[in-house]
N, C-alpha and C positions, 0 to 999 in steps of 0.2 A: 504493500500500500504506500502511495506516495506521501511524503511529508508535506506540510502546508507550504514550506518555502519552495519546494520543487514544483508543486501544483501552481503556485502563483507565477513562477518563472515560465512554466510551460504555457500557461494561459496567455501571458503577455507576448511570448514568442509567437504563438500561433496567430494571435490577432495581428501582430506586425507583419508576419509572413503573408497572411491573406491580403493585407493592403498592398504589400510590395508585389505580390503576384498580379493583382489587378493593374498595378502600374506598368508592369512589364508587358502585359497583354495589350495595353493601350499606348505603348511607347511611340507609335507612329502618328499619334494624333496631335503633335505639336503644331504651333502656328498661332494665329490670332485666337484669343480666348473667346469662344462662342458663349452664348447663353447656356447655362447648365440644362442638360436634359431632364434634371430632377427638380428644376425650379418650381416652387409652389405646389409640391406634392408631399405626400407623407414622408418621402425620403429626406426632406428638409429637417425632420425631427430625429433622424437616425443617428447623426454624429453625436449629439449629446447623450442619446440613449446608450450608444456604445461606450462612451466615457463613463457614464454612471454605472452601468452593469459591470464593466471591468474594475472600477474602483471598489465596488461592493464585493466582487469575487477575490481580487488580488490584495485588497486592503492597502493599496498603494495609489496615491493620488497623481503624482507627477507624470508617470508613464501613461496612465489611463487617460488623463486629460490630453496629453500630446497625441495619443493614438486617435482620440476623438477629433482633434484638430486636423490630423492627417486625413481621416476619412472625409471630413467636411470639405477640405481643400480639394481632394480627389473628385468628389461629387461636383463641386463648383466649377472645376476646370475640365470636366468630362474625361478625367484620368490622364490628362497630359502631364508628364512628369516635371518638366522645367517650369511650366506655368503653376503647377501645384506647389513647388518649392518657393517660387516667387510670392504666391498667395500666402503661404504660411509665414514667411519672413515679413513681408511688407504689409499686407492687409490684416495679418493676424498679430504677430508678436510686437512688431514696431508700433503699429497703431494702438495696440493695447497699452504699451508703455507711455506713448505720447498722450493718449486720451485720459490716462489715469495718473499722470505725474503728480497732480495735486494731492490725491488720496495717498499715493506712495509717500510723499513728503510728510503728510499728516501722520501716517503710520510710524515713520522713523522718528518724528518729533515725540509722539506719544510713547514709543519704546524707550527713548532717552529719558523722558520724564518718569516713567515707571522705574527705570534703573536708578535714577537719582533718589526717588522716594525709598527704594529698597536699600540703597547704600547709606542713606541718612538714618536708617533704623525706624522710619515712620511706619512702614508696613508691619514690621515685627512688633512694634509697640501697639499698633491697632489690634494685631492678633492676640496679644496678651490681654488687652482691655476686653476684647470680645469674648475671650475664654472665661473671663470672670463674670461678664454681664449677659452673654447669650449662652444659656445653660444647656440647651438641647440641640440635637440635629434639626428638629422641626423649626426651632427658632432661627437657626442659621439659614435654612432654606427660605423661610418666610422673609427674613431680613434681606436676602439676595433678591427675592421677588419684589419687595417694596422699593429697594434702591433702583432696580430696573425700571419700575413703573415711574419713578420720580424723574429719571433722566430721559425725557421724551423728545428732546430737541432733534436728535439725529441718531440713527441706528448704529453707525460706525462708532461714534463717540460713546454711545451707550455700552456697546459690547466691550470695548477696551477699558473703559473706566470702571464698569461694574466688575469686570474680571480682575483688574489689578487691586481694587479695594477689598473684594470679598474672598480672594484666594486664601489669605491667612485665616479667615474665619472658617471657611468650609474645610480647609485642611486640618484645622484644629479639632473639628468635630468628625473627622474621618468621612467626609462626603467626597465621593470620587470626582475626579476632574471631568469625566463625561457627564455626570449629573450637573455639575456647575455649568458646563458648556450648554446643556439643555436649558437650564434656568435663565441663562443669559440670552440665548437665542429666542426663547419663547416669550421674552418680554421686550426685546429690542424692536423688531419690526411690528409686532402687534400693537404695542403702545404708541408707536409713531403713526400708525395708520388710524388711530382714533383720537389723536391729539390735534386740535385745530391749529396750534402753533408748533409746527415741526416742518422739517425739510420734506417729509412725505406729503403733508397737507398742501404744501406749496407746489409739489410736482403734480398732484391730482388736480388742483385748481388751475394750473397752467394748461393741462390737457383739455379740461372742460370749459376753459374760458370762452372760446370762440364757437362753441356748439349751441344749437338751438334747444336749450333746456328751459328757458323762461326765468332762470335765476343765475346768480353769479357762480363761478367755480367753487369758491370757498363755502357758499351757502349750500350748494349741492353736496359738498363733502360733509358738512355738519349734519345735514339731513340723513346721510347714509350711515352715520355712526351707530345708531341703535340697531340697525340691521346687520352690522358687521359681526356675524355670529362667530366666525372662527377666532377673531381677535379677542372678543369678550369671553367666549367659552374657554379659551386657552387659560385665561386667568382663573376661572372656576376650577379647571382641571389641575392647575399647579397647586392651588391651595388645598384642594381635596386630596391630591396625591401626597402632599406633605403631611397633612393631618392624619391620614389613614396609615401612614408609615409603612408603605410597601412599594415594590417596584415589580415590573414584569418585562419580558423580552430580554434582549441582550444587556440592558441596563442593570438587571437584577444581579447578574454575575459580578459586574464591576462594583456594585454597592456592597455585595457580600465580601469581596476581596478587600475593599477599603475598610470595612468595619472589623473584619476578623484577622486580616493579614497586614493591614496598614499599607496596602498597595493602592495608591490613589490613582494610578494610571496617568501620571504626569509625564510630560516629555522629558527626555534625558537631559536636555540643556535648560530645564526650568530653573528659575532663580530661587535658590534656597538660602543664600547668604543673609544673615540677619542684620548686617550692616553695623553702623555706628551704635555704640552703647548709649550715646547721648540722645538718641532719637526718642521723640514723644509722639503721642497720637496726633497732636496739632501739626506735626511735620508731614502727615498724610492729608489731613483735612484741608489745610490752607492751600497746598498745591492743587488738590481736586477742585476747590472752590474757585481758585484763580483760573484753572483750565475751563471750568464750566462757564464762568462769567465771560471770559474773553472769547471763547468760541462762539457764544451767543452774540456778543458784540460784533465779532468778525462776520457772522452770518448776516446780521441786519445792516452792517456797514456796507458790505458788498451789495446788498439789496437796495441801498439808497436811502436808508432811514435817516442818515445825517445830512441828506441833501447832496451827497457825493455819489454819483452813479457813473463810474467810468466804463461800465460794461454795456452801455447802450440799452438798458431796460427803461421801465417807466419811472416817473418821479414819485418816490414813496417817502418823501421827507415827513417825518413824524408819524408815519403809518407803520406800526409794528408788524401787524399781520401782512400788510401789503409788501413790506420789505422781505418777509420770509417767502412770499410768493414770487419775488423778483430776484432772490438770491441765487448764488451758485456755491453749493457746499464744497466743490472741488477747489474753490478759492478761499471761501470764508473760513473753513476749518484749518487749513494751513496758516492762514493769517492769524487766527486766534492762538493756534498751537505754538507758533514761533515766538510771539510776544510773551505767551505764558512761560515758555522754556527759559527765556532771559530772566523774567521776574522770579521764577522758582529757583534758578541758580543763585541769583542775588540774595534771596531769602535764606536759603540753606547755608550759604557761605557766611552771611551776616549772623546767623544763629550759631555758627561755629560747630555744626554737626558734620560738616564736610569742608575740606580745604578746596581751593579753586582747582588744584591739580587733580584731586579725587573726583571733583565734579566733571572735569573734562574727560576723565577716564571712563565715565558713563556713556559718552557719546558713541564710541564703537560698540560697547555692550548693547546699547539700545538698538543700534542698527542691525547687529547680528541677530538679536532676538526676533526681529521683524522680517528677516530674509525668507523664512518658509511661507508666511502668509502673502508676502509680496510676490513670490514665485508662483504660488497657487492662483493668486488673483490675476496675474498676467496671463497664465494659461487659460483660466476660466473666461476672461474677457475675450481672448482670442477665439475660443470656442463659440462664444456668443456671436462674434462677428461672422463666423462661418455659417451659423444657423440663420442669421439675418440675411446674409447674401444669397442663401438658397431659397429665400421667400417663404419662410415659416409663417410670417404674419399674413401673407396673401392666402396661404393654405387655410389657416385658422379662420380668416374672415369668410372664406367660402363655406366652411363648415358651419359657422355661426349663422350666416344668412340662410343656409339651407334648413337649419333647425327652426328658424323663425316662422316657417310656413305651417307648423303643426305644434300642438301641445303648448299653446301660448302661455297658460298659467304655470307651466312647468319650466319655462325659460330661465327663471332665476337659478334653479337647481342645475340646469344644463350649462348656464354661463359659469357657475361656480366650478363645475367639473372641468370645463374647457380652460378656464383661467388657471386651475391647479396644474393641469397637464402642461400647458404652455410655459408657466413659470418654472415648473420642475425641469422641463427639458432645456429651457433657455437660461435658467439661473438668474432671471431678473424680474422682479415684481414691477419695477417702474416701466420696463419695456412692455410687460404684459398688459398693464392697465392703459398704457399709451396706445397699444393696438386695439384693445377691446372697448374702451369707453366710447369712442366715436361710433363703433358698431352698435353698442347697446343703446345709445341715444337715437340712432336711426331706426332701431327695431321697435321701441316703445313710444307711445303717444306722450309728448312733453307734459300733458296735464294728468297723466295716469300715475297712480301711486306705485304701480309696478316699475316705473322708471327708477325711483329711489331704491327699490328692492333689487333691481337689476344692477344698478351701479354698485350697491353694497356687495352683491354676489361677485361681481368682477373684482372688487378690491380685496374681499375676503379670500377668494381663490388665488389671487396674486400673492398674498401674504403666505397662504398655506403652501403653495408650490415652491415659493422662495425658501420657506422654512425647511422644507424637506430636501431641497436640491443640494447635492454635493458641490455644485459649481456656482452656488449663490455667493455673492460677496459677503452678505450678512452672515451666512453660515461659516464662511472662512474666518470672518472677524471674531465670531463667537469662539471658534477653536483657538484662535490666537489669544483672546482675552482669558480663556481658562487654561492656556498652555497645555492643550490636550491634543492628542493625535486626531487629525481632521476626519479620516475615514471612520475611526471609532466613534467620534461625535455623531456623524451622520447615521451610522447603523444603530446606535443606541437610542437616538431621539425619534427615529422614524416610526416605531410603533405608537409612541405617544401622540405624534402629530396626526397620524392616520386615524386614531381613535377620535380625536376632536373633529377632524375633517368629516368623519362619518356622521357624527351628531349634527354638525353644521349643515350637511347635505339634506338631512331630514328636515331641519328647520327651514331651509330655503324652499323645500317642496311645500311645506305648510304655509310659508309666507307668500307664496305665489297665489294661494287661494284666500288667505286671511291676512290682509295687510295690517297687522297689529304687532308692533315691535315688542311691547311689554309681554304679551301673551307668548309670542314665539321664544323670547329670551328665557322666560320662566320655564317653559317646556324644555328648552335646550339645557338649562341648568339642571333640571330634574333628570334628564336623560344622561347628562355627563356624570352626575353623582351615581346614578344607577349603574352606568357602565363600569365605573370604578369599583363599586361594591361587587359586581359580578366578577371582574378581573381579580380583585383581592381574594375572593372565594376560590377561584380557579388556581391562583398562585399558591394559596395555602394548601390545596389538595396536592399540587405538584410537589411541594416541600415535604408533605407527609409521605 
């Protein structure tokens, strides 16, 4: 019987060999790049599916993502080898780096800040404080959940901040890193999707701004919040899971290992140095507050809140919500992160918990810590580019418009499923609702209550698919924040996300016939708790 390492290597080799064989067969097809023969067909979704399946089988993200990119480029170039290589390099990797340079910079800045706080002893001091004041594992999980809900400005910022702050707490209570990654991921995107003041609300408002809905983009977003069953029921699920004190699926083994063996499932290069003995809790709190405030200021500054709008948007002087609608997180977050880094260095040196030389030694440490998520993010964005170039959005639009000809009241549930699949395959919730919102608006009467339910289904499905997808940037950030193996995070949280998705699907079926958000949410909460009770009973029987 083959050992797991041999099986993984064999799987990766066979996948690569199959792609190379296809390339050799089509070697004579060089020349001008024609339109792909697979454009706007189901084949457009195959490259991300290949990457996701390989990642789950081999437990290795880098080669799986690259093979997905290779398959996408082959499809896009009709298997012409030279054009395929050019597409991978230029349209894939180089474009991914150029387009996401701002987020890469923010990741590096945040990595440096985390290294500074660790070196100052602030994280260790907070861990000691939490050990005295947060007495139980349930308390640690609920504290992580509450902090995740409170940081609703941006999902990237949420993932990395909550991870760096709560790692000492969850480690002290022997909560596995995969469980921490789930708690981070399950609050980051869902809370941003129901917060009117967030980068996600701004993105939705921007997509809906010029559509014939009868209301403004932000008003449509706010109306959709009560029907966003996946986001809201995820919170019910987290609290219920913590209070009932059980786990199921792959997560169960990791939690048992953490509790009984002390194996938290952390990455090998996780930061464990307790840092300076002079550090206090305030040395963690003040840097986090500085970062939160200045990143918020950076977002609204870029959006024109202060009357300075160098990016060509609308005039939003004095309009806080409008500034968020006009901002660019890829500029605003690095802006706030850079200023925060300077002030945090000044603060820690002035406090004499670090020397200037020790502070500067944290710069390469922070960069090194962020190399894995930056690499995965580059490959994931490249894969998204291949999917987009193959016309996945055109294919999905055709499916959606075909579905609108029948089962009208069932459309919210159908929209939810389509959004889940598209976001899972593409790894982007923003791209998903960017594609689907115009279609949803064209399907429903602007005066119909079903329009609000349909928009909510689109947003909820986008969050759900993004939450489950291994190539989602938010999922990657959650792994980085928890310093957990990325594929392990994906495989352990998938059963939890699917459970909430199933309940949400039922709620959208009911909402299509009964447009009452309170009734549907109450029913959804009951179904979620009921599902947890059944799963706990089954988990107990397995243990017995």
